[in-house]
N, C-alpha and C positions, 0 to 999 in steps of 0.2 A: 460480598463483601472488598469494600477498597482498602489498601495496606495500611498498616500503622505508620505514619511519618516517623514516631520517636522511636521505632527501632529500625532503622536502616542499618544494615550494615552491610561491611567491604563487599563488594561484588566479586560475581567466581567470573572473573574475564583475566586473562592473560595478567602476566605483570605489569605492561604496559601504561594501565590504567584502573587501577581498580578498585579505586574511592571518588563516587561519583554520587553521594546521598546530596540531598540538598541541603541549604540552611534550612535549621529548622524554628521557627517559633512555636513554645505550645501556648500562646496564648491566641494565636490564630484561627478564628473561629472556618467553619465547613459550611458553606454553602448551599442551596440544589443552585444550576445552573436553569438558567432562562434563555433559550435564543434568543438574540437581538433580533428587533425588526429593519433589519437592515434591508439597502436596495440589492438587489440580483446580484448575485456576484458569476462574471464569467472566467472561467481559468480556458485558458489558451494552449494549443501544442508549442513547445520549445523552439522545436522548430522553423515555428511560424513567426516569433516576437522578436529573432535576430536583428529584424532592423526598424522594428518599433523605438526609437529611441528617449521616448517622453517615456515609456513603460519602462523601460532599460535602468533607467535614471534613478526611476521611482526603488523602482526592486534593488540596484544596490544601494541605494540612500538609504532603506530602510532597514536593510543587511549592517549596514557599516554601522550605523545607530547599534544595533543591537548590539555588534561587536563592542561598543564599546562604551557600552552601561557596567557600574560596577561589577566586581567581578560575583559581589553574593547577589546582585539581583534575583529574582526567581525567570526575568525574560533575559538575561542576557544569553547569549549567543552560545554561551559552552554551560551554560544553563540548563539551556531546554534539549541540547543536546547532552546531557547527562541523564534526562527523564528517560531518553531509549534503554540508556547500560542502567540504570536503576530496574524499568519493567523488563527486562531480557536476561541478563545477568546475575537475578538474585538475591537483591540486595535487599529487599523485600522477603518475611514468609507471608504467607498467607493469613490471617486475624486468628486466634486462640491456637497456630501450634507453633513450634520453635524448630523445624524443621523440612515443611512444605511449601518451596520457593511462589513467589507469585512469576507468572513467566507468560508473556504473551503472544509467543510465538508459538508454531507446528499446534495447533487448532484451531475454533470455530470462534475466540476472541481475538484469531488475528487483524481481521478485516476491521471490525468495528474499533476495536481501542486506537489504532494505526491512522480511523480516518476521525476522532479526536484528536490524535495528535496533530495531522496537518491544519484544523480546524482552530485551535488553541492559536499555533504557530503563524497562521497564515492571520489570523485577527490582530495576534501581536503587530505583526507587521504593518499592519492597516495603521495602528494606533500609532506608530513612533513615526509615521510620516503624514498621519489627520487624512487618512483617505480609508472612508471606509469600504469603496469597490474592489478596493483592493484584492488581486488573488495572486497566488504563485502558476506557473503555466506549468503542463505537462510532460515528462519524455515518452514521446510519442512512439514507443520501441512498434508497434503493434503496426506499423504501415512501413512502406520500404525506404519513406523520404526522413522515417525518423529513426532508423535505426542504427544511428552514429551517435557517437557522444557528442550531446549537443552543444553549439559552439558559444551558446552566451557560459561558458562555464569553461573554456578554455582561459581567456585572456588572466594571466598574472599576474596584473593590478588592477584587479577588479576585487572586490570583496567576496564576490560569488569563488572565486580560487579555490582551488585545493591543492599542494603541490603534492600529498598524500597518493598516491595512484597509477595506476599501470599504466604507463608513456606508452606503450606500445599501442592498446586501446581507444586510450582515450583522443591520439592525433592523427592527424594521416587519413581520415574519413574511413578508418576501420568497422567493421559488420560487427554488430553486439549478435553474439551468438547461445540462445536461450538457450541451450543446454547446456553452458561451460559450469568446467567442475575442474579449473586448472589446466586444463587441456587446451590450446588452438585448434582451431576445426581448419583444419587442411583442405578443407573445399573452397570451390571458388564465392566471390561474397554474393553473386545469384544465389547457387546452390543456398549458402547460406541464407537468406533472408526466403527463399522457398520453403526451407525448413522450416524457419521460425512462424511460417504464418501455417502452414501445417500444423504446427505444434499447437497452437494458439485456438485455431478450428477444432482440433480435434479437445484439446481440453472443454471448449463449449459444448461441443455435440456429446461429450458423453458425460457430461453432467450436469443438464440440464435437471434429469430426473431426480437427480445424487449430486444432495446439496455439499454432504460431507465429500466428495470430492473435488466439487468447487473450494470450499469455507475452509475446508478441516476435522477433523472428528471432535464430538463434544469431548469437554473438561470440566467435571463438577470438584469441586471443594474438596479439597484434602486429599486429589489424589496428586501425589505424588512424582507420581514417572508417567511419561508423556512418550510415547513412541510411535513412529510410522503413524503421527496423528495429521499431519502439517496435510494442506490444501492442494492443488494444483494450482494453485494462482500463486504461491506461495513460492510451490519448486521453480514458477518463472521467474517471481522476482528476485528468487537466492542469487539468480542466474546471472544477473548482473551487477548485481550487491561484489560478487567475486570479480567478473569480468573487470570492476571498476576499479576496486583494491590494489595494494600494491601486492604484485607475484610473492612477494618474501616476509619472511619475518614472519609478524604478526597480522598479516594482510590489509593495514588501516590503508583508508579510516574506513573505507566500504566494506571492504573484507571482513570486519571483525564487529560483533552487535554493540559492543563499548565503547565503540569509536565513528561509530556508522554515520549517525546522524551531526557530527563536525565536516561532513561534507555538503553543500548548501544542495548539489542535486541529488543529494535524500529523499528529500521532500517533494522535488520535480519527478524524481522515479514512482513513490509512492502514490504522487495525484495520477498517475497514469494508472499505479497498482488499487486506486479507490474508484478511476473510472471505468475498469477492467468489471470492478462488481456490480457499480453500476450500470452495464451493459446486463450483466448476467442477470441481474433483478427485470429488466424490461424485457426479457429476452424469455422469461416465467412469468412474465403479467404482471412486474411487479408484488408478488404475494413475498410472503415474509419468509426465509427461508427455516427458522426451525420457530415455532411455539413454544420453546420450554423457557418456564422459570428460571431454570441454572442460567438457560445463554442471557434473554430479554434483561432480568436485574445483574449480571455482571456489571459491576461497579467498580469506576478508577475517580482517580483523583487527580485534577489541573490546574492550576493558576490564568485565570483569564485573561482579557486583554484587560481589565480594570483591573488587575493584580488580588483578586479576590480567589482564595482558593477552593474550586467547585469540586461536585461532586455529580459524576454523572451516570449513565447507566445507557447499556447497549440499544437500549427499547426505546431511545430517544432520537438513535441517528439511524432510524429505518424508511426516509422516505425514499419516494415520491407520495408512495400512500399513505405513509402515515403524517399527520400533520402537527410540526411542532407549536411550543405554548405561543410563540407567537402569532401563529393562528397562519405564518405564513406556509406556503406548499414547497418548499423549495430555499436552502442557501445560495447552493451553488449550480450552474449549470456547465456542461463540457461545450465548447463550440469545435467545429472541425473534427466530428466523430466520425472517424477511420477506421476500419480494423478489418482482420482477417475474417472476421465470422458472418460477414453480412452478406456475403455471397455461398449459397453452398448446404448453405445451412439451417435446416431446420426448426421450424416455428411449433416449439414444445407442444405439444396436444395435451390441455388442458384434463381428459378425463385420464390420462396414465404418469401425471408428474403427480407425483405422492410429499405432498407439502404441505408444513404445518401453517395454514393460514387458517384464520376463516375472515369472515365477509365484511365483520366490523373496520371500520378506518380508525380507530385509535388504540394502540398500544394496551390501556387501558379496559377495553371495554372486552377485548379479545374473553374468547368463553376458551380456561383451559380447562384440562381433565381435573378431578377433585385432586392428586395430587401432586398436579404442577409438570407433568414432562409426559409425556408418550415416545412412543419406542423406537430406537434409534432410528431415523429413514434409511430403507435398502439394508440390504444383509451385505453385514463384512465380507462374504465371496463376490459379492455384487458390486463392492467397491473396488475391491481386490483389485478383480479380472479389469473393472477398466483402467483401474491403474494402470495393469498391463497392457490395455491396449494403445491408450496413450502414449505408451515410453517406449512399444515395441513393434508398432501395426502404422506408426504414421508412415504415411509416403515420403521420400526422397529424404531418407534417417540414414540413411548411405553412407560412409566418411571417407569419398576415397579419394585420392593424393591427386590433382588435379594436373592437367598438363605443364608445363614450366610455362610461367610467365602469364598463367588464370589467374592467381594470387593477387586480390587490392583490382583486377580491372574489374568495372563498374560495364559489367555486360544486359544488354536488351536480351530479355525473351519474352515469348507470350506470356498472357497473365494467365494462371495458373487457378483453376477451381480455388475458392477460399481467398485469393490473392485481393490486399487493400483498393480498394478505388480511392482514386483521386478527387479532390471538391470535399465529399462529405454533406458539408452546408451546416446548416446549425441544428443543434440537436437540443429536444427538452429534455432529456436525459441528466440527472441530478440528485443530489439529495439538498 
């Protein structure tokens, strides 16, 4: 069930920002969301749009207009950012409880909720500049060329800029470390790139038959504690948040749930997280990860691009094999898909992949078990073992002190198994 907006309370965030409740109008009605019949929209890599001045002017103007909206407007830039605080810092309790928070991290809810969050943010930006084809870019940190902080967010005069970042990382071509946890990797740039590619490849390899490993473990209504339940994609995603946020204090903006979405790069980062999910689905033959009503019926509330408060379910965002109410196969595709898992990664053996999918193309026609759920996919031990393998067994994970002068030098080395290809071309992956 969605949260009760009338019962929003101070979030359990650090003291810097603990009141993030939205303006509440008790007369506002909640509608079922119907996906608009829009033109096909294409998201592009951030490092490849930096020279597209026409696109950048549109992007900056859309964000500028969003920031200039009245503070109480649901589309206002900071009201949009507060949505992340509300759903991630316990500002809502689950319906019919007074102590069980709504939390969209650390479980199988992580990817569907953030996909919707991006969708509405993107649609609102397009509405503000009257461009139904507008899309946000994705931070292509799964390819060598995209592992530095995107240049389009570095101009201090731009509405895309946020001063609350770790300046050691977002300038001068520093390489993002996808295992970062507030300690810089002393290895050379080329070694960090190789470690990143291996880490991503192993994440795909070991999770193809274990959806929980990639997506996160199930969480049921009324469950209060979520421990050790996040998926491996969320683990990778966390590193980028920590790497970008300030190194001290509350780690603002990107390093703290309550402020992360105040930085425009948040949405660019999550666009690539969403793309990783899209790639994962493609590798599994576009089969739904969990045929479980608790996941499919997970429900959230957002203001759409028409200022209407709408209710959405996880099951509505499971394209490409699931058609939307507009009867279109996809809303978004990603172009120039280059990712570390495209070489040396075995395609899933459909006979051995234990997925919860039916052959029916529509969610509403799925034949679910009588109680609406089935066994948790895989055994706890198998998931735990795969997590250990990803963490401990990756080639190139040793972090040795490099020789003097190695750090920061762009070294060329032979392409390793699993390293990203250049080029990529158009992809028909998307939702």
